[in-house]
N, C-alpha and C positions, 0 to 999 in steps of 0.2 A: 865567256869574258865580254864578248863584246855588247850584249843583252844588259849585264850588270851596271855597265858605264851610259850606253843609254839609257834602263833605267834612275839611277844616280843622276843623269841629268834632268830626266822629266818630276825625280822627285825636289830637283835642289829651284830647277824653273819653279816646281809648286806654293814653297816656301817664302822661298823672294821675293813671289807675286802677295803675298796674301803679311809678307812681313811690313808694311803699310796702314794705318787704317786709313788712311783715305780710298782707297785701294781696295779692305771689305767693304768700307758703307757704302761703294759704288756697288762692288757684289751683291749688297745687300738689298741693295737699292733696283736695281735688274733684274734680283730673281723674285722679287714682288711681283713677278709674273705684268708688269706697265706696258712693256716695248719701247722705254724708254729714247728717246732722241738723244742729238750731244748736248743740247741744249738744254732739257729736262731736266740729263746727269749735274748737268754746269749750272744749273739754278740750284738742287734736290742737294746737291754735294758741298752749294754754298764757292765750288774749286773759284782761286784770285782768279781765275783765265784762261785762256783760252789753248794756249801751248802744256799751263799746266796738267791739261782733262787731257791733252791725246797723253801726253808722257806716261800717263797713269792708264791710260787702255790700255795706249800700246803693251806694258806693261800685264796690264789682263788678258791680252789677245789668246793665250791659251784656254780659255776658260770662255770670249764669247763668240758669236755672230752678231753680224751685223744685215741685213735687209732692208732693202729700201728708205735706206738712213737709221732704220730702229734695233737698238742693241735688245737680243736675249743670253742667252744663259746654254749654250753648249753641254751635253753630258756628263764633261771633267767639271766646269762650272757649277752647274746643278749638284757634282755629291762638294765642291769647295762649299757652293749655299749652306744646303745644310748638316755640315761640319758645322759655318758657323754661329745657325742656328742652336745646334746644340753645346756650342762648348758657351755659348752667350746664356742660354737656359741655365745649364750649370754650375755658368757666376752666379745668379741670380736665386739657385737652391744653398750653396755656398754660404752666399748672405747672411740667409736666416737662420 
């Protein structure tokens, strides 16, 4: 029973993090493999200010790792990034 609750919590955390367009944009940008800095992400996503970007990065913590001031995706982040790419590709095909 405890495992089910943990799984549900992880599931809820993943979908809550991906629920916001800015966070999905951040995940896509980091997923491109450039290992961006905070400033790179802020400029690329046109975030209005540092506190707003910090808030979104905290919500994405499950997907990210940070080394020497640069962000990268961990294994869960890579899976989420792949899912985002697939859904984007599906949307484009559906439009045709």
